[in-house]
C-alpha positions as CSV (number, residue, x, y, z in Angstrom):
1,M,1.1,3.2,107.4
2,K,0.2,5.9,105.3
3,K,2.4,5.1,102.5
4,F,0.9,1.6,102.4
5,L,-2.9,3.0,102.5
6,F,-2.2,4.9,99.4
7,L,-0.7,1.9,97.8
8,A,-4.1,-0.1,99.0
9,F,-5.8,3.0,97.4
10,F,-4.3,3.0,94.0
11,A,-4.9,-0.7,93.4
12,I,-8.6,-0.6,94.3
13,I,-9.3,2.1,92.1
14,S,-6.9,0.4,89.3
15,A,-9.2,-2.7,89.4
16,F,-12.5,-1.0,89.7
17,S,-11.4,1.4,86.6
18,F,-10.3,-2.0,84.6
19,A,-13.8,-3.6,85.2
20,Q,-15.5,0.0,84.3
21,T,-13.8,0.0,81.1
22,M,-14.0,-3.6,80.0
23,S,-18.0,-2.9,80.5
24,K,-18.3,0.0,77.9
25,E,-19.1,-0.5,74.5
26,N,-17.5,3.0,73.2
27,D,-14.0,3.9,73.0
28,Y,-14.1,6.3,76.0
29,G,-12.3,5.5,79.3
30,I,-9.0,4.3,80.3
31,N,-6.4,4.1,77.2
32,N,-3.2,3.7,79.2
33,L,-3.3,2.0,83.1
34,R,0.1,1.0,84.3
35,L,2.7,0.5,87.2
36,E,6.2,0.8,86.4
37,A,9.1,0.0,88.6
38,R,13.0,0.3,88.7
39,V,15.5,-1.7,91.2
40,D,19.1,-0.9,90.7
41,F,22.2,-2.2,92.5
42,D,24.2,0.9,93.4
43,C,28.2,1.5,94.2
44,F,29.7,5.0,94.8
45,S,33.2,5.5,95.2
46,Q,33.8,9.4,96.5
47,N,36.2,10.8,98.7
48,D,38.2,7.4,99.3
49,S,34.9,5.8,100.8
50,L,33.1,3.2,98.9
51,Y,29.0,3.0,99.2
52,S,26.9,0.4,97.9
53,G,23.4,-1.0,97.9
54,F,20.5,-1.9,96.4
55,T,17.5,0.3,96.1
56,G,14.0,0.7,94.5
57,R,14.2,3.9,92.6
58,Y,11.2,4.6,90.7
59,L,7.4,3.2,91.5
60,N,5.2,5.1,89.1
61,F,1.4,5.1,88.6
62,I,0.3,6.0,85.3
63,I,-3.1,6.4,84.1
64,A,-4.4,8.4,80.6
65,G,-7.6,8.2,78.7
66,D,-10.3,9.8,76.9
67,I,-13.6,11.5,78.4
68,T,-15.4,12.5,75.3
69,D,-14.4,12.9,71.9
70,N,-12.6,16.2,72.9
71,L,-11.9,15.8,76.7
72,Y,-8.9,13.7,77.4
73,Y,-6.7,13.4,80.9
74,A,-3.3,12.2,81.7
75,Y,-1.6,11.5,85.3
76,R,1.6,10.4,86.8
77,Q,2.3,9.5,90.2
78,R,5.0,8.5,92.1
79,L,4.2,6.3,94.5
80,N,7.7,5.9,96.0
81,K,7.8,9.6,97.1
82,I,5.0,9.8,99.0
83,Q,5.7,10.7,102.5
84,S,1.9,12.1,103.6
85,I,-0.9,13.4,102.5
86,N,0.5,17.1,102.8
87,S,3.3,16.0,100.1
88,F,0.9,13.6,97.8
89,F,0.9,16.6,95.1
90,D,4.8,17.0,95.5
91,A,5.2,13.0,94.1
92,T,2.6,14.3,91.4
93,D,4.7,14.6,88.2
94,Y,1.6,15.6,85.8
95,L,-2.0,15.8,86.4
96,Y,-3.8,17.6,83.7
97,L,-7.4,17.7,82.0
98,G,-7.2,18.3,78.0
99,W,-9.4,20.0,75.5
100,R,-9.0,19.3,71.5
101,I,-10.3,22.7,70.5
102,T,-9.9,21.6,67.0
103,K,-8.0,18.8,65.1
104,N,-4.5,21.4,65.5
105,I,-5.3,23.1,68.7
106,S,-5.8,21.6,72.4
107,W,-5.9,23.3,75.8
108,T,-4.5,21.5,79.1
109,V,-4.7,22.7,82.8
110,G,-3.5,20.7,85.7
111,K,0.0,20.3,86.9
112,E,2.1,20.3,84.0
113,V,5.6,19.5,82.7
114,I,7.9,22.4,82.4
115,A,8.0,23.0,78.8
116,M,11.9,23.2,78.4
117,G,13.7,21.8,75.5
118,G,16.5,19.1,75.3
119,I,16.1,15.4,75.2
120,E,18.1,14.3,78.5
121,Y,15.2,16.8,80.3
122,D,12.5,15.5,77.9
123,L,12.7,11.7,78.8
124,A,10.7,10.2,81.6
125,P,13.1,10.1,85.0
126,I,13.0,6.1,85.2
127,D,14.8,6.1,81.8
128,V,17.6,8.3,83.0
129,Y,20.6,6.8,84.3
130,F,23.7,9.0,84.8
131,H,23.0,12.6,84.1
132,S,23.9,16.5,84.2
133,E,23.7,18.3,87.1
134,L,21.0,20.6,85.5
135,W,18.7,17.3,85.4
136,N,19.4,16.7,89.1
137,Q,18.4,20.3,90.3
138,F,15.8,21.5,88.0
139,N,12.2,21.6,89.7
140,C,10.3,20.5,86.2
141,Y,6.5,19.9,87.5
142,R,4.6,22.9,88.2
143,F,0.9,23.8,88.3
144,G,-0.1,25.9,85.4
145,T,-1.8,25.5,81.6
146,N,-0.8,24.8,78.1
147,V,-1.9,25.6,74.8
148,E,-0.7,23.3,72.1
149,F,-1.1,23.7,68.0
150,T,0.0,20.8,65.8
151,T,0.4,21.1,62.1
152,N,-1.9,19.4,59.6
153,D,1.2,16.8,59.0
154,R,1.7,16.0,62.9
155,K,5.3,16.4,62.8
156,N,5.4,19.6,64.4
157,T,4.0,20.7,67.8
158,F,4.6,24.3,69.1
159,T,3.4,24.8,73.1
160,F,2.8,27.9,75.0
161,Q,3.0,27.6,78.4
162,F,2.2,29.7,81.6
163,T,2.7,27.8,84.9
164,N,4.2,28.9,88.5
165,S,8.0,29.2,88.2
166,P,10.0,26.2,89.0
167,Y,11.8,28.3,91.1
168,D,8.9,29.4,93.1
169,N,9.5,27.0,96.6
170,S,7.1,29.0,98.8
171,V,4.7,27.5,101.0
172,L,1.9,29.9,100.1
173,Y,1.9,31.7,96.7
174,G,5.1,33.1,95.7
175,S,3.7,35.1,92.8
176,L,6.5,33.8,90.7
177,Y,5.7,32.5,87.0
178,N,7.3,30.8,83.8
179,Y,6.3,31.9,80.6
180,S,7.8,29.1,77.8
181,I,7.2,28.8,74.2
182,H,8.1,24.8,73.2
183,W,8.8,23.2,69.5
184,R,8.5,19.6,69.2
185,A,9.1,18.1,65.4
186,H,9.4,14.6,64.1
187,Y,11.4,13.9,61.1
188,K,12.9,10.8,59.4
189,H,16.2,11.3,61.1
190,F,15.9,14.1,63.6
191,G,13.6,14.7,66.6
192,P,14.1,18.5,67.8
193,V,13.0,19.2,71.1
194,C,13.8,23.0,71.7
195,S,12.3,26.0,73.7
196,I,12.6,29.7,74.8
197,N,11.9,30.1,78.5
198,M,11.5,32.9,80.9
199,Y,11.6,31.5,84.7
200,E,10.7,34.2,87.2
201,Y,13.2,33.6,90.2
202,R,12.9,36.7,92.3
203,K,9.7,39.1,91.5
204,G,10.3,40.9,88.3
205,T,13.7,39.1,87.5
206,F,14.0,36.3,85.2
207,Q,16.3,33.8,84.3
208,N,16.0,33.2,80.3
209,V,16.7,30.0,78.9
210,I,17.4,28.7,75.3
211,A,17.4,25.1,75.1
212,L,18.2,23.2,71.9
213,G,18.0,19.4,71.6
214,T,17.6,16.7,69.0
215,T,17.5,12.9,68.8
216,Y,19.4,11.4,65.7
217,T,19.0,7.9,64.0
218,F,21.1,6.5,61.3
219,G,20.1,3.1,60.9
220,P,21.4,1.2,64.4
221,I,23.2,4.8,65.2
222,T,20.9,6.6,67.6
223,G,22.1,9.3,70.1
224,Y,20.9,13.0,71.0
225,I,22.6,16.6,71.1
226,D,21.7,19.1,73.8
227,F,22.9,22.4,74.5
228,L,21.0,25.0,77.1
229,N,22.0,28.3,77.8
230,R,20.8,30.1,80.9
231,A,21.3,34.0,81.2
232,S,19.9,37.0,83.6
233,G,18.6,40.1,81.9
234,D,21.4,41.6,84.5
235,Q,24.5,39.9,83.3
236,K,26.9,41.0,80.7
237,D,27.6,38.1,78.4
238,F,24.2,36.6,77.4
239,F,25.8,33.5,76.0
240,F,28.4,30.6,76.6
241,K,28.9,31.6,80.5
242,D,25.9,29.5,82.3
243,Y,25.4,26.1,80.1
244,T,24.6,22.5,79.9
245,A,26.1,20.3,77.1
246,I,25.1,16.8,76.6
247,G,25.9,14.3,74.1
248,K,25.1,10.7,73.6
249,I,25.8,8.1,71.1
250,G,24.5,4.9,70.8
251,Y,24.2,1.6,68.6
252,V,21.2,-0.5,68.6
253,F,22.0,-4.3,68.1
254,C,20.6,-8.2,68.6
255,N,17.3,-7.4,66.8
256,D,16.4,-4.2,68.4
257,K,16.6,-6.1,71.6
258,A,20.5,-4.6,72.9
259,H,21.9,-1.0,73.0
260,F,25.3,-0.3,74.0
261,Y,25.8,4.0,74.6
262,I,28.1,6.7,75.3
263,K,27.3,9.8,77.0
264,A,29.0,12.8,78.4
265,G,28.1,16.3,79.4
266,H,29.3,19.7,81.0
267,D,27.5,21.8,83.3
268,V,29.1,25.4,83.9
269,N,28.2,28.6,85.7
270,D,30.9,31.3,85.2
271,T,28.6,34.5,85.4
272,Q,29.3,35.5,88.9
273,D,31.9,35.2,92.0
274,Y,31.3,31.9,93.5
275,T,31.2,34.3,96.7
276,T,28.2,36.1,95.5
277,P,25.3,36.3,98.2
278,Y,22.5,33.8,97.3
279,D,19.9,36.6,97.0
280,E,22.1,38.2,94.5
281,V,22.8,34.9,92.2
282,Y,21.5,35.2,88.7
283,D,21.4,31.4,88.5
284,V,19.6,29.8,91.4
285,C,19.7,26.2,90.2
286,I,23.5,26.0,88.8
287,L,25.4,28.0,91.1
288,P,27.9,30.6,90.2
289,G,31.4,28.6,90.3
290,T,29.9,25.2,89.3
291,D,32.1,23.4,86.5
292,I,30.9,19.5,86.2
293,I,32.1,17.4,83.7
294,F,30.5,13.8,83.6
295,Y,30.9,11.0,81.4
296,G,30.2,7.3,81.1
297,C,28.9,4.3,79.1
298,G,26.0,1.8,79.3
299,F,24.2,-1.1,77.9
300,E,20.7,-2.2,78.1
301,Y,18.7,-5.2,77.1
302,Y,15.2,-6.2,76.6
303,P,14.6,-10.0,76.9
304,L,10.9,-10.3,75.7
305,K,10.1,-10.5,72.2
306,N,8.6,-7.5,70.8
307,S,8.4,-5.8,73.8
308,K,9.7,-3.2,76.1
309,D,8.3,-4.2,79.4
310,L,11.0,-5.4,80.6
311,R,14.8,-4.1,80.4
312,L,17.9,-4.9,82.3
313,H,20.5,-2.1,82.4
314,A,24.3,-1.6,83.5
315,F,26.5,1.6,83.4
316,F,29.8,3.0,84.8
317,A,30.2,7.0,85.1
318,V,32.4,9.2,86.4
319,N,31.3,12.6,87.8
320,D,34.3,15.0,87.9
321,A,33.9,18.2,89.6
322,S,37.5,18.8,90.5
323,K,37.6,22.4,88.8
324,S,34.0,23.3,90.8
325,K,34.5,25.9,93.2
326,V,31.3,25.3,95.3
327,N,30.7,22.2,97.5
328,Y,30.8,19.3,95.4
329,A,32.9,16.1,95.8
330,P,35.7,16.3,93.4
331,I,35.2,12.8,91.8
332,T,32.6,10.3,92.1
333,Y,32.7,7.1,90.2
334,Q,29.3,5.2,90.2
335,A,28.7,1.5,88.6
336,N,25.2,0.3,88.6
337,A,23.3,-2.5,87.5
338,G,19.3,-2.9,87.5
339,V,15.9,-3.8,86.3
340,T,12.8,-2.0,84.9
341,W,9.5,-3.6,84.2
342,R,6.3,-2.7,83.4
343,L,3.0,-4.0,84.0
344,N,0.4,-2.6,81.6
345,F,-3.2,-3.5,82.8
346,I,-4.4,-1.4,79.8
347,K,-2.8,-0.3,76.8
348,K,-4.7,0.8,73.5
């Protein structure tokens, strides 16, 4: 019942906001107002058992706009995750107010996306089909603040972020924080998204992350490459002991309506023995003993002319954790097909 009331509330607010915006004579108000949803048919094969069924994976409410020339806001809520008013903000991906201090500098405060590099991580969840273990485990939305600097040519944006730690799961304040420096760029063939992060996972103890990722486009060939190295200041070897590596290559055809791709990745944590007590573990996201390879291929099709608002997809993926010493199913096969649609009430 509560979930129904939330949905009704958002429908009323959306209609009211639309009417208010249409009556304005200036450009302030809502620039983007939409609902988006994804419905899938999933089939899993795991431990000699087969599981299948239809599922509504995402239902998102998104609103963004300007209050004045210098003040702006953005908000995304996963309506399918709301269970009660107590968990309302747990289902909020981002909710922030921004101030354009100059044409190059802006400041935001609210619930932010943790500023970590890597393209798979950077994508909206509704656009990710099969993924790394890091993507599945990392808690990427936290309250805090960002300062952004964008170069005059608008090709580079640097973000300095201070938020609650992604590893602060306390009911009350845990006094754990995240400090991040993030770089995003847009060039002819490449789109780097990179960062240096310090995530506090115990008071005074940090997980240090170097996250390097870039998209690439050469005519119809598209894809991305990610490498994320994680390390604690207490461990002996800083590089290539605890990492996630991902690669994707795709081909766009049929006048940009169709996209076929291949994707693979590897999650490894070999910094400690898998029997290390949890309160002594360096990486509390990808636990010691993890060794997972995933790979697969997929297809996307956009049937509407000059529009990405309707998408059909299908993919087949394999998750191989047979070398892991922690508790994962050895091999999982997944076949999936689904549809995504976006209802744009306002789009400027």
